[in-house]
N, C-alpha and C positions, 0 to 999 in steps of 0.2 A: 470560380475556376482559376482565375489569374493568381489569386493568393495561393491556392493549392499547388499550381504549377511552379510558382516561385519557391515555395517551401521545399518541394520535391527536388528541384534543381539545386537548392542550397544543401540539402542532405547529401546528394550525390557528389557535389563538389567537395564537401568537407570530409565525408567518410570514404569515398571511392568504393569500388566494387567489393573488395575483400571485407571492409568494415560493415557494409550493408548486409552481406551474407552472414557474417558472424552474429550481428544483432538480430537478424531475422529468426534466429533460434530462440530468442527471448521475446521478440516482438513479431509474431507471425504475420501480422498485417502488412509488414514490409514486402512480403512475397507477392501480394496482390497489387501493391503500389508500384513495384518494379518488376513486372513479368519478363521483360526483355533481359534483365540482368540474370535471372535464374535460368532462362533458356540458354544463355551463353555459358553459365556454369555447367549445365548438364552436357552441352556439346563439348566443352573443354575437357570435362572428365572422361567422356567417351573417347575422344580423339587422342588423349594422352594417358590412357589407362596403364600403359606399359612404361611410361617415362617418369622421371623424377618430377614431382610437382613443385615448381619453384614459385610461380606467380600466384598459385592458389593455396599455399600453405597457410597463410593467414586466414583465408576464407574457411578453412576447416580446422580452425584453432581449437574449437570446443571438442570435436571428436578426437583430435590428436592429443589433446591434454588428457582426455579420459583414457585413451589407449596407452599413452605413455605411463600413466599411473598404474594401469593393469600390468603392463610389461615390467614395470619396476618391481611390483609385488612378485610376479612370476620369477623374475631373475634375481630375487633377493637383493635388490639395489638398496643403497643406503636410504634411510628415511629422510635424511637431509636433502637428497636429490629430489625426491618426490615433493618435499615441502617447497623447495625453490621453484619447481615447475608450477606448482599451484599458485605461488605468489606471483610469478610472471604472468600467468593467465589472468589472475585477478586484477593485476595492474593494467594489463591491456584492455580488459573489459571495462574498467573504470574510465580509462582514457577514451574509449569509443563512446561511452554514454555521455561523457563531458562534451565531446565533439558534436554529438547528436543534439544536445540541448542548446549548444551555441548556434547550431545551424537553424533551429526552428524558433529561437527566441530573439527578440530585439526590443528596444525601448518602445516602439510603436505597438508591438504585439508580445507582451510579456507572458510568461507561463505561470500557472498556479497549480501546485501539487498538494493534494490533501492525502495524508498517509494515516490510516486508522489502525488502532490496536497495535501500536509499536511495541507494547510489552511482550508480544509474541514473535517479534522479528528475530531471525537468526543472525549469527555473526556476519555472514557474507553480505546479507542485505544491509545491515547497519554500516559495514565498511563502505559499501557502495554509496549509501546515503551520505556518509561523512565526506567521501571524496567529492561528491557533487556539491555539497554545501560549502566545504572549505575551499574548493577549487573554482569558485565563481569568478574571482577577479585575478586570476593568475597570469593573464596575458592581455593583449590589446583587443581581444574580442570576448568580453565578459558575457557570462550567461545572465539573462534577464528573467530570473526565476524567483518565485516566492514559495517556500516550503512551509506547510502547516502540518504538524504531526500531533496526534492525540494518543494518549495511553492512560491506563488506569494506575493512578499513583499507588494504590494498595497492592498492585502486582508488579510494579516497575522494579522494586528492589530485588525481585527474584531473578531478573535478567540483568546480570552485571554488565554485559556488553552495552545495554541501553544506557545504564547509569554512566558508564565511561564515555559513551558517545555524547550525551547531553553535557557532561562536564567539559569535554573538549570544545564544544560550542561556546559554553560560558567563558572559558579561558581564552578564547581566540578574539583578537582585535579585528579580524576580517569578517566576522559574522555578527550581524545585527539580530540579536535574539530577544524575543519577547515571550515571557512565560505567563500563562493565564491558568489560574486554578478554578475549576468548576466544581462547586460543592452540590450536594443534593438540594432539591427544592424544599422550602419550608412547607409546613402544613397548608398554609394559605395558597402557596404556589401549586401544590398538588391538587388542592380543591379547585383552583381556577382552571387547571389543565383538564380535570375530569368534567367540570362544568361545561367547558368548551366542547369536549369530545361528545358528551351526551346531549348537548343542547338543552341543558336544564339550569335553572338558577343555582347559585352556589349554596344557598340555604338548604336546597333539597338533596344535594349530593354530599353534604358535609359528613354524615355518618359513614358513607362509603369511602370518602376521601381519607378519613381517619384510619380506617382499616388498611386501605391501600398504602398509605404513607408508612404505617407501622411495618408492613411487609417489605416495602421497597426502599425505605429510608430516603424517599424523595428522588431517587434516580429516575429521570424522565424516560430513559429507555426501558427500564424495568416496569415503570408505571404502564407504558403502552403494551408491553409484553404481557403483563398480568391482566390487563383489561381484555386483551385478545383471548387469553386463556379462559377467562371467566365467561366470555361469550361462547367459546367452544364447549365448555361443560354446562352451559345454560344457567349458571348461577347469576349471570347478568344477561337479560334478554329484553327484547322490545315487545311491548304489549300493544297490539292493535286495538284492543278495547279501550285502554286509557290513552293511547297514542303517546307513549313515553317509555323510557327505559325503566325496568324494574330489577330489583336485586334482593338477595337474601344476605344481609350483612353478617349474621351469625354463621351461616354456611361458609361464606368467603373467609371469615376469620379463622375457622377451623381447618380450611382446606390447605393442603401442602403447596409449596411453591413449585412452579414449573422448573424443569431441570436446567433451562437456559437462563435462570435468574440465580445468581450466586452472590449472596449478601455476606 
């Protein structure tokens, strides 16, 4: 409880009310962590509904950014103005996320982020990630954060923004980058994985492992997915008579791959 209280106080001190309200649109749990703040926001909006909102403009930055973009289209504004507005909003959002991470991380309690399937990340998400990674040591209160990202190398080149993002990390002296390439399992590894899953000796599952390896190229995720699919279609089933898993290797070899396995 003391740790949580300290962390919440640090967030409020660093972000202040407008920043917390803005980030709550991306992190909804902030609303339940700071109920008093959002009660104050509602009261303020009701009491000043006919006045110019000075103190709360930043709190409604997302909505105002959207509405300004719509107004710009309706009024045939220059595309440059809309682009500038979007960049301003993006920069403010990146700044708030940086402040948030600084508020909740320290050398005694560092943060660890695992980001999966980065090959599907959009440009805005990658720009935010880049700003957080590159901005860790830009002031006297650095972020104590470790980022781990994974992506399919076979699909990464399709996402040019990801390629450029990784290249910027490699070229930066401020980022300690470690690249790890994970290839598919060898046949023996696939056999060991299936042996462990089915609780059978490796010699008994070798013929099944050969078929599974041929279909999945040793990708551990695909191996698990294919085994689950085989259980669903009963080409792999548990026999209570023999008290072990049984399968039909020929049927499995001829069966088509599930849609969520892309080789």
